[in-house]
Structure formats: structure tokens, C-alpha cells
BALOBA-1460 file (C-alpha; in Angstrom, 3 decimals):
// residues 303
<rec num="1" residu="m" x="-3.490" y="-8.696" z="-8.831"/>
<rec num="2" residu="p" x="-1.121" y="-9.454" z="-6.235"/>
<rec num="3" residu="e" x="-2.993" y="-10.499" z="-2.814"/>
<rec num="4" residu="l" x="-1.635" y="-10.900" z="0.633"/>
<rec num="5" residu="p" x="1.120" y="-13.264" z="0.278"/>
<rec num="6" residu="e" x="2.820" y="-11.723" z="-2.602"/>
<rec num="7" residu="v" x="2.881" y="-8.216" z="-1.436"/>
<rec num="8" residu="e" x="4.467" y="-9.615" z="2.409"/>
<rec num="9" residu="v" x="7.241" y="-11.263" z="0.428"/>
<rec num="10" residu="v" x="8.205" y="-8.170" z="-1.015"/>
<rec num="11" residu="r" x="8.001" y="-6.358" z="2.183"/>
<rec num="12" residu="a" x="10.134" y="-8.768" z="3.997"/>
<rec num="13" residu="g" x="12.650" y="-8.556" z="1.266"/>
<rec num="14" residu="l" x="12.820" y="-4.908" z="1.536"/>
<rec num="15" residu="q" x="12.689" y="-4.600" z="5.075"/>
<rec num="16" residu="p" x="16.776" y="-5.543" z="5.892"/>
<rec num="17" residu="a" x="17.785" y="-3.530" z="2.800"/>
<rec num="18" residu="v" x="15.601" y="-0.259" z="3.551"/>
<rec num="19" residu="t" x="15.577" y="0.102" z="7.163"/>
<rec num="20" residu="d" x="17.843" y="2.842" z="8.298"/>
<rec num="21" residu="a" x="18.850" y="3.536" z="4.661"/>
<rec num="22" residu="r" x="18.680" y="6.993" z="3.741"/>
<rec num="23" residu="v" x="17.414" y="8.249" z="0.165"/>
<rec num="24" residu="t" x="20.048" y="9.926" z="-1.961"/>
<rec num="25" residu="g" x="18.530" y="9.917" z="-5.497"/>
<rec num="26" residu="v" x="15.172" y="9.962" z="-7.113"/>
<rec num="27" residu="e" x="14.787" y="9.195" z="-10.928"/>
<rec num="28" residu="i" x="11.615" y="9.592" z="-11.964"/>
<rec num="29" residu="f" x="11.059" y="7.513" z="-15.625"/>
<rec num="30" residu="d" x="7.460" y="7.671" z="-16.105"/>
<rec num="31" residu="e" x="5.026" y="10.175" z="-14.387"/>
<rec num="32" residu="r" x="2.125" y="8.082" z="-14.665"/>
<rec num="33" residu="s" x="3.485" y="6.217" z="-11.912"/>
<rec num="34" residu="l" x="2.710" y="8.957" z="-9.358"/>
<rec num="35" residu="r" x="-0.875" y="9.269" z="-9.903"/>
<rec num="36" residu="r" x="-1.535" y="8.974" z="-6.160"/>
<rec num="37" residu="h" x="0.473" y="11.481" z="-5.481"/>
<rec num="38" residu="v" x="-0.755" y="14.676" z="-4.463"/>
<rec num="39" residu="p" x="1.597" y="17.369" z="-5.687"/>
<rec num="40" residu="a" x="0.236" y="20.132" z="-3.405"/>
<rec num="41" residu="s" x="1.829" y="18.341" z="-0.436"/>
<rec num="42" residu="g" x="5.056" y="18.724" z="-2.601"/>
<rec num="43" residu="l" x="7.002" y="17.431" z="-5.177"/>
<rec num="44" residu="f" x="7.664" y="13.460" z="-4.862"/>
<rec num="45" residu="a" x="11.369" y="13.748" z="-5.043"/>
<rec num="46" residu="d" x="12.089" y="16.619" z="-3.136"/>
<rec num="47" residu="q" x="9.839" y="14.650" z="-0.033"/>
<rec num="48" residu="l" x="12.191" y="12.065" z="-0.430"/>
<rec num="49" residu="r" x="15.811" y="13.443" z="-1.103"/>
<rec num="50" residu="g" x="17.376" y="13.114" z="2.175"/>
<rec num="51" residu="r" x="15.163" y="11.099" z="4.038"/>
<rec num="52" residu="r" x="15.682" y="8.168" z="6.275"/>
<rec num="53" residu="i" x="13.328" y="4.915" z="6.035"/>
<rec num="54" residu="l" x="12.577" y="3.602" z="9.167"/>
<rec num="55" residu="a" x="10.605" y="0.144" z="8.393"/>
<rec num="56" residu="a" x="8.903" y="-1.614" z="5.753"/>
<rec num="57" residu="v" x="5.127" y="-1.831" z="6.671"/>
<rec num="58" residu="r" x="1.993" y="-4.098" z="4.972"/>
<rec num="59" residu="r" x="-1.621" y="-4.061" z="6.037"/>
<rec num="60" residu="g" x="-3.737" y="-5.972" z="3.327"/>
<rec num="61" residu="k" x="-2.207" y="-5.594" z="0.014"/>
<rec num="62" residu="f" x="-0.795" y="-2.161" z="0.963"/>
<rec num="63" residu="l" x="2.762" y="-1.462" z="1.285"/>
<rec num="64" residu="w" x="4.148" y="1.313" z="3.200"/>
<rec num="65" residu="l" x="7.974" y="2.772" z="4.369"/>
<rec num="66" residu="p" x="7.729" y="5.142" z="7.143"/>
<rec num="67" residu="l" x="10.074" y="8.131" z="6.637"/>
<rec num="68" residu="d" x="11.869" y="10.181" z="9.564"/>
<rec num="69" residu="s" x="9.921" y="13.136" z="8.184"/>
<rec num="70" residu="g" x="6.622" y="11.636" z="9.724"/>
<rec num="71" residu="r" x="5.100" y="10.985" z="6.179"/>
<rec num="72" residu="a" x="5.476" y="7.786" z="4.310"/>
<rec num="73" residu="l" x="6.457" y="6.574" z="0.761"/>
<rec num="74" residu="v" x="3.342" y="4.355" z="0.159"/>
<rec num="75" residu="i" x="4.091" y="1.355" z="-2.605"/>
<rec num="76" residu="h" x="0.654" y="0.103" z="-4.498"/>
<rec num="77" residu="l" x="1.799" y="-3.102" z="-6.638"/>
<rec num="78" residu="g" x="-1.452" y="-2.845" z="-8.677"/>
<rec num="79" residu="m" x="-1.512" y="-5.706" z="-11.318"/>
<rec num="80" residu="s" x="1.879" y="-5.937" z="-12.286"/>
<rec num="81" residu="g" x="4.098" y="-3.856" z="-9.997"/>
<rec num="82" residu="q" x="7.636" y="-4.724" z="-8.578"/>
<rec num="83" residu="v" x="9.470" y="-3.321" z="-6.320"/>
<rec num="84" residu="l" x="13.407" y="-4.857" z="-7.362"/>
<rec num="85" residu="l" x="16.498" y="-4.441" z="-5.375"/>
<rec num="86" residu="r" x="19.525" y="-3.571" z="-7.388"/>
<rec num="87" residu="t" x="23.228" y="-3.070" z="-7.370"/>
<rec num="88" residu="p" x="24.105" y="0.249" z="-8.816"/>
<rec num="89" residu="g" x="25.179" y="0.163" z="-12.436"/>
<rec num="90" residu="a" x="23.517" y="-2.842" z="-13.148"/>
<rec num="91" residu="a" x="21.611" y="-3.405" z="-16.464"/>
<rec num="92" residu="l" x="18.811" y="-1.379" z="-16.795"/>
<rec num="93" residu="d" x="15.419" y="-3.174" z="-15.635"/>
<rec num="94" residu="r" x="12.955" y="-3.246" z="-18.746"/>
<rec num="95" residu="l" x="9.720" y="-1.349" z="-17.712"/>
<rec num="96" residu="l" x="11.607" y="0.869" z="-15.018"/>
<rec num="97" residu="r" x="9.155" y="3.616" z="-13.978"/>
<rec num="98" residu="i" x="10.905" y="4.730" z="-10.966"/>
<rec num="99" residu="r" x="13.898" y="4.824" z="-8.812"/>
<rec num="100" residu="l" x="15.658" y="5.545" z="-6.059"/>
<rec num="101" residu="t" x="19.309" y="5.257" z="-4.730"/>
<rec num="102" residu="l" x="19.673" y="4.389" z="-1.043"/>
<rec num="103" residu="e" x="22.654" y="4.662" z="0.713"/>
<rec num="104" residu="h" x="22.526" y="1.801" z="3.877"/>
<rec num="105" residu="p" x="24.800" y="2.037" z="6.884"/>
<rec num="106" residu="s" x="25.929" y="-1.858" z="6.405"/>
<rec num="107" residu="h" x="25.011" y="-2.767" z="2.926"/>
<rec num="108" residu="g" x="26.262" y="0.510" z="1.418"/>
<rec num="109" residu="e" x="24.577" y="2.001" z="-1.954"/>
<rec num="110" residu="l" x="21.319" y="0.258" z="-3.547"/>
<rec num="111" residu="w" x="18.927" y="0.666" z="-5.997"/>
<rec num="112" residu="v" x="15.153" y="0.192" z="-5.366"/>
<rec num="113" residu="n" x="13.502" y="-0.066" z="-8.591"/>
<rec num="114" residu="f" x="9.622" y="0.337" z="-9.409"/>
<rec num="115" residu="v" x="9.242" y="-1.545" z="-12.643"/>
<rec num="116" residu="d" x="5.401" y="-1.864" z="-13.731"/>
<rec num="117" residu="q" x="4.287" y="-3.317" z="-17.403"/>
<rec num="118" residu="r" x="0.769" y="-2.264" z="-17.022"/>
<rec num="119" residu="i" x="1.204" y="1.300" z="-14.987"/>
<rec num="120" residu="f" x="-1.389" y="0.462" z="-12.733"/>
<rec num="121" residu="g" x="0.647" y="0.454" z="-9.725"/>
<rec num="122" residu="s" x="2.073" y="3.584" z="-7.747"/>
<rec num="123" residu="m" x="4.485" y="5.102" z="-5.537"/>
<rec num="124" residu="a" x="3.437" y="8.079" z="-3.410"/>
<rec num="125" residu="v" x="4.665" y="10.099" z="-0.395"/>
<rec num="126" residu="d" x="1.620" y="10.503" z="1.847"/>
<rec num="127" residu="a" x="0.949" y="12.270" z="5.294"/>
<rec num="128" residu="m" x="0.402" y="9.718" z="8.461"/>
<rec num="129" residu="s" x="-2.061" y="10.041" z="11.232"/>
<rec num="130" residu="p" x="-3.078" y="7.784" z="14.367"/>
<rec num="131" residu="t" x="-4.580" y="4.544" z="14.028"/>
<rec num="132" residu="s" x="-8.192" y="5.022" z="14.736"/>
<rec num="133" residu="d" x="-7.804" y="1.863" z="17.451"/>
<rec num="134" residu="g" x="-4.568" y="2.918" z="18.950"/>
<rec num="135" residu="l" x="-2.873" y="-0.277" z="17.455"/>
<rec num="136" residu="p" x="0.120" y="-0.681" z="15.298"/>
<rec num="137" residu="a" x="-0.944" y="0.283" z="11.916"/>
<rec num="138" residu="g" x="0.386" y="-3.036" z="10.088"/>
<rec num="139" residu="y" x="2.400" y="-5.922" z="9.931"/>
<rec num="140" residu="s" x="6.119" y="-4.582" z="10.168"/>
<rec num="141" residu="g" x="7.945" y="-7.536" z="11.215"/>
<rec num="142" residu="t" x="9.295" y="-6.135" z="14.351"/>
<rec num="143" residu="v" x="8.366" y="-4.853" z="17.698"/>
<rec num="144" residu="e" x="9.471" y="-1.030" z="18.835"/>
<rec num="145" residu="a" x="7.190" y="-0.047" z="21.408"/>
<rec num="146" residu="d" x="8.436" y="3.843" z="21.678"/>
<rec num="147" residu="a" x="8.447" y="3.957" z="17.887"/>
<rec num="148" residu="a" x="5.422" y="6.245" z="16.843"/>
<rec num="149" residu="w" x="5.687" y="5.352" z="13.198"/>
<rec num="150" residu="q" x="4.321" y="2.019" z="14.438"/>
<rec num="151" residu="h" x="0.851" y="3.564" z="15.152"/>
<rec num="152" residu="r" x="0.435" y="6.193" z="12.373"/>
<rec num="153" residu="i" x="-1.243" y="5.233" z="9.221"/>
<rec num="154" residu="p" x="-0.826" y="6.712" z="5.950"/>
<rec num="155" residu="s" x="-3.717" y="8.599" z="4.652"/>
<rec num="156" residu="q" x="-4.331" y="6.329" z="1.592"/>
<rec num="157" residu="v" x="-4.801" y="3.347" z="3.591"/>
<rec num="158" residu="a" x="-6.591" y="4.197" z="6.409"/>
<rec num="159" residu="h" x="-10.036" y="3.143" z="5.083"/>
<rec num="160" residu="i" x="-8.442" y="-0.397" z="4.617"/>
<rec num="161" residu="a" x="-9.184" y="-3.521" z="7.206"/>
<rec num="162" residu="r" x="-6.880" y="-5.196" z="8.746"/>
<rec num="163" residu="d" x="-5.847" y="-8.567" z="7.651"/>
<rec num="164" residu="p" x="-6.075" y="-12.212" z="8.819"/>
<rec num="165" residu="i" x="-2.655" y="-12.380" z="10.022"/>
<rec num="166" residu="d" x="-1.965" y="-9.063" z="11.376"/>
<rec num="167" residu="p" x="-0.995" y="-9.631" z="14.775"/>
<rec num="168" residu="s" x="-4.012" y="-7.127" z="16.013"/>
<rec num="169" residu="f" x="-6.743" y="-8.427" z="13.703"/>
<rec num="170" residu="s" x="-10.166" y="-8.921" z="15.818"/>
<rec num="171" residu="s" x="-11.824" y="-12.650" z="14.869"/>
<rec num="172" residu="n" x="-14.808" y="-10.985" z="17.144"/>
<rec num="173" residu="l" x="-15.193" y="-8.123" z="14.857"/>
<rec num="174" residu="f" x="-14.856" y="-10.022" z="11.718"/>
<rec num="175" residu="f" x="-17.622" y="-12.719" z="12.991"/>
<rec num="176" residu="a" x="-19.847" y="-9.688" z="13.814"/>
<rec num="177" residu="a" x="-19.318" y="-7.918" z="10.410"/>
<rec num="178" residu="l" x="-20.057" y="-11.508" z="9.036"/>
<rec num="179" residu="a" x="-22.984" y="-11.735" z="10.895"/>
<rec num="180" residu="r" x="-24.621" y="-8.566" z="9.028"/>
<rec num="181" residu="k" x="-23.579" y="-9.343" z="5.774"/>
<rec num="182" residu="n" x="-26.505" y="-10.414" z="3.315"/>
<rec num="183" residu="t" x="-23.941" y="-10.667" z="0.478"/>
<rec num="184" residu="g" x="-22.198" y="-13.914" z="-0.804"/>
<rec num="185" residu="i" x="-19.295" y="-15.102" z="1.489"/>
<rec num="186" residu="k" x="-16.888" y="-14.609" z="-1.487"/>
<rec num="187" residu="r" x="-18.369" y="-11.239" z="-2.360"/>
<rec num="188" residu="a" x="-17.439" y="-10.702" z="1.438"/>
<rec num="189" residu="l" x="-14.209" y="-11.865" z="1.574"/>
<rec num="190" residu="l" x="-13.056" y="-9.522" z="-1.204"/>
<rec num="191" residu="d" x="-14.443" y="-6.664" z="0.762"/>
<rec num="192" residu="q" x="-11.256" y="-4.869" z="1.786"/>
<rec num="193" residu="n" x="-13.053" y="-2.665" z="4.331"/>
<rec num="194" residu="l" x="-13.915" y="-5.838" z="6.305"/>
<rec num="195" residu="i" x="-11.292" y="-7.762" z="5.919"/>
<rec num="196" residu="s" x="-8.192" y="-7.092" z="3.607"/>
<rec num="197" residu="g" x="-5.261" y="-9.028" z="1.609"/>
<rec num="198" residu="i" x="-7.434" y="-11.513" z="0.350"/>
<rec num="199" residu="g" x="-8.260" y="-11.784" z="-3.381"/>
<rec num="200" residu="n" x="-9.652" y="-13.986" z="-6.171"/>
<rec num="201" residu="i" x="-7.161" y="-17.054" z="-5.784"/>
<rec num="202" residu="y" x="-7.113" y="-17.059" z="-2.070"/>
<rec num="203" residu="a" x="-10.988" y="-16.709" z="-1.378"/>
<rec num="204" residu="d" x="-11.300" y="-19.802" z="-3.713"/>
<rec num="205" residu="e" x="-8.698" y="-21.586" z="-1.901"/>
<rec num="206" residu="a" x="-10.266" y="-20.565" z="1.345"/>
<rec num="207" residu="l" x="-13.550" y="-21.321" z="0.378"/>
<rec num="208" residu="f" x="-12.597" y="-24.958" z="-1.045"/>
<rec num="209" residu="a" x="-10.688" y="-25.948" z="2.036"/>
<rec num="210" residu="a" x="-13.496" y="-24.880" z="4.631"/>
<rec num="211" residu="r" x="-16.292" y="-26.724" z="1.920"/>
<rec num="212" residu="i" x="-18.290" y="-23.403" z="1.815"/>
<rec num="213" residu="h" x="-20.129" y="-22.454" z="-1.307"/>
<rec num="214" residu="y" x="-18.652" y="-18.918" z="-3.059"/>
<rec num="215" residu="e" x="-22.800" y="-17.790" z="-3.230"/>
<rec num="216" residu="q" x="-23.482" y="-19.124" z="0.601"/>
<rec num="217" residu="p" x="-24.845" y="-15.926" z="2.136"/>
<rec num="218" residu="a" x="-22.394" y="-14.412" z="4.778"/>
<rec num="219" residu="a" x="-24.815" y="-13.920" z="7.307"/>
<rec num="220" residu="s" x="-26.234" y="-17.700" z="6.944"/>
<rec num="221" residu="l" x="-22.421" y="-19.047" z="8.469"/>
<rec num="222" residu="s" x="-23.220" y="-20.669" z="11.799"/>
<rec num="223" residu="p" x="-20.364" y="-19.759" z="14.275"/>
<rec num="224" residu="v" x="-18.861" y="-23.091" z="13.802"/>
<rec num="225" residu="k" x="-18.326" y="-22.667" z="9.928"/>
<rec num="226" residu="a" x="-17.442" y="-18.941" z="10.240"/>
<rec num="227" residu="v" x="-14.633" y="-20.193" z="12.652"/>
<rec num="228" residu="a" x="-13.511" y="-22.794" z="10.113"/>
<rec num="229" residu="l" x="-13.323" y="-20.365" z="7.528"/>
<rec num="230" residu="l" x="-11.387" y="-17.984" z="9.285"/>
<rec num="231" residu="a" x="-8.720" y="-20.808" z="10.129"/>
<rec num="232" residu="a" x="-8.964" y="-21.913" z="6.606"/>
<rec num="233" residu="v" x="-8.060" y="-18.562" z="5.234"/>
<rec num="234" residu="r" x="-4.959" y="-18.199" z="7.533"/>
<rec num="235" residu="t" x="-3.710" y="-21.516" z="6.923"/>
<rec num="236" residu="i" x="-3.875" y="-20.732" z="3.106"/>
<rec num="237" residu="l" x="-2.010" y="-17.567" z="3.659"/>
<rec num="238" residu="h" x="0.396" y="-18.749" z="5.461"/>
<rec num="239" residu="r" x="1.067" y="-21.760" z="3.209"/>
<rec num="240" residu="a" x="1.543" y="-19.112" z="0.302"/>
<rec num="241" residu="l" x="4.059" y="-17.271" z="2.487"/>
<rec num="242" residu="a" x="6.023" y="-20.229" z="2.924"/>
<rec num="243" residu="e" x="6.374" y="-21.057" z="-0.881"/>
<rec num="244" residu="g" x="6.739" y="-17.147" z="-1.921"/>
<rec num="245" residu="g" x="3.267" y="-16.252" z="-2.861"/>
<rec num="246" residu="t" x="1.592" y="-17.348" z="-6.088"/>
<rec num="247" residu="s" x="3.208" y="-16.840" z="-9.784"/>
<rec num="248" residu="f" x="1.540" y="-17.143" z="-12.755"/>
<rec num="249" residu="d" x="3.601" y="-15.449" z="-14.923"/>
<rec num="250" residu="a" x="7.080" y="-13.161" z="-14.444"/>
<rec num="251" residu="q" x="5.091" y="-10.483" z="-13.401"/>
<rec num="252" residu="y" x="4.948" y="-11.853" z="-9.821"/>
<rec num="253" residu="v" x="8.477" y="-11.883" z="-7.680"/>
<rec num="254" residu="n" x="10.205" y="-10.842" z="-4.805"/>
<rec num="255" residu="v" x="12.710" y="-8.245" z="-4.766"/>
<rec num="256" residu="n" x="15.478" y="-10.220" z="-5.940"/>
<rec num="257" residu="g" x="12.993" y="-10.945" z="-9.239"/>
<rec num="258" residu="q" x="12.574" y="-14.737" z="-8.242"/>
<rec num="259" residu="s" x="8.740" y="-16.474" z="-8.543"/>
<rec num="260" residu="g" x="6.560" y="-18.019" z="-6.267"/>
<rec num="261" residu="y" x="5.562" y="-21.617" z="-6.283"/>
<rec num="262" residu="f" x="2.248" y="-22.046" z="-4.770"/>
<rec num="263" residu="a" x="0.725" y="-22.321" z="-8.180"/>
<rec num="264" residu="h" x="1.356" y="-25.698" z="-7.711"/>
<rec num="265" residu="s" x="-0.312" y="-26.537" z="-4.810"/>
<rec num="266" residu="l" x="-3.843" y="-24.856" z="-5.603"/>
<rec num="267" residu="e" x="-6.596" y="-26.975" z="-5.275"/>
<rec num="268" residu="a" x="-9.750" y="-25.161" z="-6.787"/>
<rec num="269" residu="y" x="-8.281" y="-21.653" z="-8.491"/>
<rec num="270" residu="g" x="-7.806" y="-22.374" z="-12.401"/>
<rec num="271" residu="r" x="-7.875" y="-25.734" z="-11.720"/>
<rec num="272" residu="q" x="-11.690" y="-26.152" z="-13.718"/>
<rec num="273" residu="g" x="-12.146" y="-29.511" z="-15.470"/>
<rec num="274" residu="t" x="-9.597" y="-31.458" z="-13.235"/>
<rec num="275" residu="p" x="-10.888" y="-33.790" z="-10.217"/>
<rec num="276" residu="c" x="-11.534" y="-32.594" z="-6.750"/>
<rec num="277" residu="s" x="-8.561" y="-33.835" z="-4.639"/>
<rec num="278" residu="r" x="-11.301" y="-34.835" z="-1.932"/>
<rec num="279" residu="c" x="-13.906" y="-36.446" z="-3.780"/>
<rec num="280" residu="g" x="-12.790" y="-36.592" z="-7.572"/>
<rec num="281" residu="t" x="-15.953" y="-34.502" z="-8.796"/>
<rec num="282" residu="l" x="-14.831" y="-32.093" z="-11.620"/>
<rec num="283" residu="i" x="-13.822" y="-28.639" z="-10.090"/>
<rec num="284" residu="v" x="-16.111" y="-25.910" z="-12.142"/>
<rec num="285" residu="r" x="-15.667" y="-22.364" z="-12.841"/>
<rec num="286" residu="e" x="-18.527" y="-20.019" z="-12.651"/>
<rec num="287" residu="q" x="-18.569" y="-16.370" z="-13.801"/>
<rec num="288" residu="f" x="-18.332" y="-13.863" z="-10.747"/>
<rec num="289" residu="m" x="-17.496" y="-10.006" z="-10.659"/>
<rec num="290" residu="n" x="-15.793" y="-9.996" z="-14.044"/>
<rec num="291" residu="r" x="-13.600" y="-12.572" z="-12.920"/>
<rec num="292" residu="g" x="-14.142" y="-16.472" z="-12.162"/>
<rec num="293" residu="s" x="-14.974" y="-18.784" z="-9.175"/>
<rec num="294" residu="h" x="-13.778" y="-22.528" z="-8.964"/>
<rec num="295" residu="f" x="-15.104" y="-24.989" z="-6.410"/>
<rec num="296" residu="c" x="-16.344" y="-28.514" z="-6.143"/>
<rec num="297" residu="p" x="-20.076" y="-28.626" z="-7.033"/>
<rec num="298" residu="r" x="-19.945" y="-31.503" z="-4.349"/>
<rec num="299" residu="c" x="-18.422" y="-30.825" z="-1.467"/>
<rec num="300" residu="q" x="-19.075" y="-27.207" z="-1.862"/>
<rec num="301" residu="r" x="-22.836" y="-27.153" z="-1.976"/>
<rec num="302" residu="l" x="-25.094" y="-24.284" z="-1.717"/>
<rec num="303" residu="r" x="-26.795" y="-24.529" z="1.185"/>
């Protein structure tokens, strides 16, 4: 599943290409990629044609493009979704599900192709409402104080917590919520209603960096340890962003189809049976929530 860095790489790539562009064409090749669109609100294509895109915004793993209609195009990458920018007339992308044709005032005409192998991802035009805290809804890379879209969020994303690199993320609220959690700390990090954008890979990496066992009860963390963990989460996410995200296969790419290379920097995830970079003890993988947890049994002891 793409996590925050992979989705942010896509958002950053889309931002200059789609901002102020107008949708001139919509082609749907597979209706299954519209599973999250509510037909009662209007046909997907009808709500996009002729509309101007105002920005590219992200909260956690969710991405949306605010429209001049007051609604938003919500893009969920699912397990294998890709958003690719193409020059009109380019060869057909394999597994193409939806194509938008845009006319940009500076870049001219371009295609936005939604490609998805497993079809767990989707596109949907969704209603937007004001954020509950009155702060910007997500990260857009721009600050426009008078832009109404900045403080409005799609209904499909409203339940998602802020992510740790969002300027409006509250560390104090996060620490207070952790202190009330009786679940293991990794389960808490994966709770998108508590903190968003973190998946299995970056949870393992952050816990390794902070020397915390994945089953350590969240409420048992000392204030110092909680601060260290959040710092580790942010450091890992920023490092992954700098390296274009983590790509294990051709499914995780940016808008130009290029893979990230943070996989070469992983310390714990996928490294079972190899020596810990700190103490030399072999990294262990244990079953966790239908996936795996990777950790050093010496550096990350359950306390």
C-alpha cells in the first residue's frame, strides 16, 4: 500500500501540471475505478468536464484536486494505483482505467492517466465541507489565505487524522491520544483516525529508529519516548520523500513513471535475517495484523 511519501511524490508532481488547468475530456475505461463515486450526486464525467482545477492537496494517503465548482476530484491509489502525466498521442498505458484530458494555460494539452493493476484504487467527485478545526485541510505546497478551497475537505477524507508533516498537525493532541491508547504502539501508528499517512513500512522504520518494540502499549510510553518516536516518524518520512518514496516493484512510481529508491535505506522492514546496523543481532519478522513486523530483538525490547 502506498504510504505518505509515495502519495506526496505524486501530489508534488501533479501540482504544477494541473493547477489552473481545465478538464476538457474524460474517458472511463473501467467503471470499477469509480466505485467510490456516488452516482446520485451526478455523473462522474459531467462533474469534471469544463471545470478548472485549483490545486493538488494531500492528507495522509488521500489526494484530491479542488475544482472551481466547489467539489473535488478525490484520488485513492489503493494498492497499485498510479497517476501518470502523458503527452496526448502517447502510447496507451497498460491497465489504464480513467483518462482526463486537461488544457493548461502554460503547458498546453496533457493527459492524466489513472492506471491500476488490482483496481483497489479509485477516482470520485466528492462534496467538500469546512474543516472541523478551521485550519487548512491538507498539504498543498502553497498558501493562499483567501482561497476557500484550502479550508474545505472532501467528505471521503474528513474522518482521516492529520499527518505528521502537515503544518497544522498538533503534537500535543497526538501525545494526549497516545496516552489514552491501550493498544500496541504500532497498531496506534497505523490508526488513520489518530495519525495518518503511516503504513507498515514506515511504522517499522520509525519504531526501529526510536528503539521501541511494536507491541509496547502506547499508553506506557514516557513523554520523552513519545517525543522521540514522533521525531523518528518525521525524520523517516522526510528521508523517504527526499528519495522519492519506497519502490519494491513497478507499481510504485511518480507521475513520470519513475521509481523511488528509499528501499535501499531501510533498516528494519524486509531485512529479517540480516544483522541490525546498531548491535549486529539478526532482524526478526513476526506476524502482525495479516502482515509482518520487523524489529531488532535486542535494541527494541518489550518493556
